[in-house]
C-alpha positions in Angstrom: 0.0 0.0 0.0 1.4 3.4 -1.0 1.0 6.5 1.0 1.9 10.1 1.1 1.7 12.7 3.7 -0.8 15.5 2.8 -0.2 17.5 6.2 2.5 17.3 8.7 2.3 18.6 12.3 3.3 22.1 11.6 0.8 22.3 8.6 -2.1 20.9 10.8 -1.2 23.5 13.6 -1.4 26.3 10.8 -4.7 25.0 9.6 -6.1 24.8 13.1 -5.0 28.4 13.8 -6.5 29.6 10.4 -9.8 27.9 11.0 -9.8 29.4 14.6 -9.2 32.9 13.3 -11.8 32.6 10.7 -14.3 31.5 13.2 -13.5 34.5 15.2 -13.7 36.9 12.3 -17.2 35.5 11.4 -18.6 35.4 15.0 -17.8 38.8 16.4 -19.5 37.9 19.8 -17.4 34.8 20.9 -19.5 34.7 24.1 -22.4 33.1 22.2 -20.0 30.5 20.4 -19.9 26.7 21.4 -17.8 24.1 19.8 -18.8 20.5 19.3 -16.5 17.9 18.1 -17.8 14.6 16.3 -16.0 11.5 17.6 -13.3 10.5 17.2 -10.9 12.9 15.3 -13.3 15.8 15.3 -13.1 15.8 19.1 -9.3 16.4 19.1 -9.6 19.0 16.4 -12.5 20.8 18.3 -10.4 20.8 21.4 -7.4 22.6 19.6 -9.9 25.1 18.0 -11.4 25.9 21.3 -8.1 26.3 23.1 -6.9 28.8 20.4 -10.0 30.8 20.6 -9.9 30.8 24.4 -6.3 32.1 24.3 -7.4 34.9 21.8 -10.5 36.1 23.7 -11.5 36.6 27.2 -14.4 34.1 26.7 -14.3 30.5 27.8 -16.1 28.9 24.9 -18.3 26.0 25.9 -17.3 22.6 24.4 -18.9 19.3 23.7 -18.5 16.0 22.0 -21.0 14.3 19.9 -21.4 10.6 19.0 -23.5 10.0 15.8 -23.2 6.3 15.3 -27.0 5.7 16.0 -28.0 8.6 13.8 -26.2 7.5 10.6 -28.3 6.1 7.8 -25.7 3.5 7.0 -24.7 2.1 10.4 -26.3 -1.2 9.7 -24.3 -1.5 6.5 -21.1 -0.8 8.3 -21.5 -3.2 11.3 -24.4 -4.9 13.1 -22.8 -3.8 16.4 -21.7 -0.1 16.2 -19.3 1.1 18.8 -21.2 3.9 20.8 -19.1 6.6 22.3 -20.2 9.3 24.8 -22.0 12.4 23.7 -21.2 15.2 26.1 -22.9 18.4 25.6 -23.0 20.0 29.1 -24.3 23.5 28.0 -27.6 24.9 26.5 -27.6 24.6 22.7 -30.6 26.8 22.5 -29.7 30.1 20.5 -25.9 29.3 20.4 -23.6 29.7 17.3 -22.4 26.2 17.1 -19.2 25.2 15.4 -19.6 21.6 14.5 -16.0 20.1 14.0 -14.9 17.0 12.1 -11.6 15.8 10.5 -12.7 14.9 7.0 -15.7 15.9 4.9 -16.6 13.3 2.2 -20.1 12.3 1.3 -21.8 14.6 3.9 -23.6 11.8 5.7 -21.7 12.2 8.9 -22.6 15.8 9.1 -26.2 15.2 8.2 -26.3 12.7 11.2 -24.3 15.1 13.5 -26.8 17.9 12.8 -29.8 15.6 13.6 -28.1 14.4 16.8 -27.4 18.1 17.9 -31.1 19.1 17.3 -31.9 16.7 20.1 -30.2 19.1 22.5 -32.1 22.2 21.3 -32.2 24.7 18.6 -29.1 26.6 18.0 -29.0 29.9 16.3 -26.7 28.6 13.6 -24.6 25.7 12.9 -21.2 26.3 11.2 -19.0 23.5 10.0 -15.2 23.4 10.5 -13.3 20.7 8.7 -9.6 19.8 8.6 -9.8 18.2 5.2 -12.6 18.4 2.6 -11.9 15.6 0.0 -14.8 16.3 -2.3 -17.3 13.4 -3.4 -20.5 14.9 -1.9 -23.6 12.8 -1.8 -25.5 15.3 0.2 -25.7 19.2 -0.3 -23.3 20.0 2.7 -20.6 22.5 2.6 -18.0 23.5 5.2 -17.7 27.0 6.3 -14.1 26.5 7.5 -11.6 24.2 5.8 -8.0 23.4 6.5 -7.2 21.8 3.1 -9.4 21.1 0.0 -8.1 18.1 -2.0 -9.4 15.7 -4.6 -9.3 12.0 -3.7 -9.7 9.2 -6.2 -11.9 6.3 -5.3 -9.1 4.1 -4.7 -7.5 6.4 -2.1 -8.5 7.1 1.4 -7.5 9.8 3.9 -6.2 8.9 7.5 -6.0 11.6 10.1 -4.0 11.1 13.0 -3.5 13.2 16.1 -0.9 12.9 19.0 -3.9 12.4 21.3 -4.3 9.0 19.8 -0.8 8.0 20.6 0.9 8.8 17.3 2.1 12.1 15.7 -0.1 14.7 14.0 -0.4 14.1 10.3 -2.7 13.5 7.5 -1.9 10.6 5.2 -3.4 9.8 1.7 -3.3 6.1 1.2 -3.9 3.8 -1.9 -6.3 1.1 -1.1 
């Protein structure tokens, strides 16, 4: 299997900083922001975006994590026994500007499921999408508001995002499958 590095640790850090600055630029009142990461890699990315925003402002932005496995329209095709992780949204979603965060945007199905899951917690003022990698190939009309890297990936390739929080090093790899 051949692979190449799309983003190294420094490039990931730059992308996180750029996304965070764009979030602040678009949302002039950070006291109404909340950040929600989608399990698994979206959680790590969301924590980094939140840390950067908290450093730049005097606000402590609320943070949550979201498990969308049971909201997916294809979970039974993937496995009969989905691994359900913890959803932890310990703040009032109602009226918030939610920054929904995931590592890779592909078909749009994960984001659709995440928005459905999020609505079970209330009605936010808006939901904005922050993505590290947009690989194209949408099946649903979903577009990210903030993107670290846009790339085109062939059907025989896949993207693997790795973070140091998972025990490795920060990098995004393009693999031939």
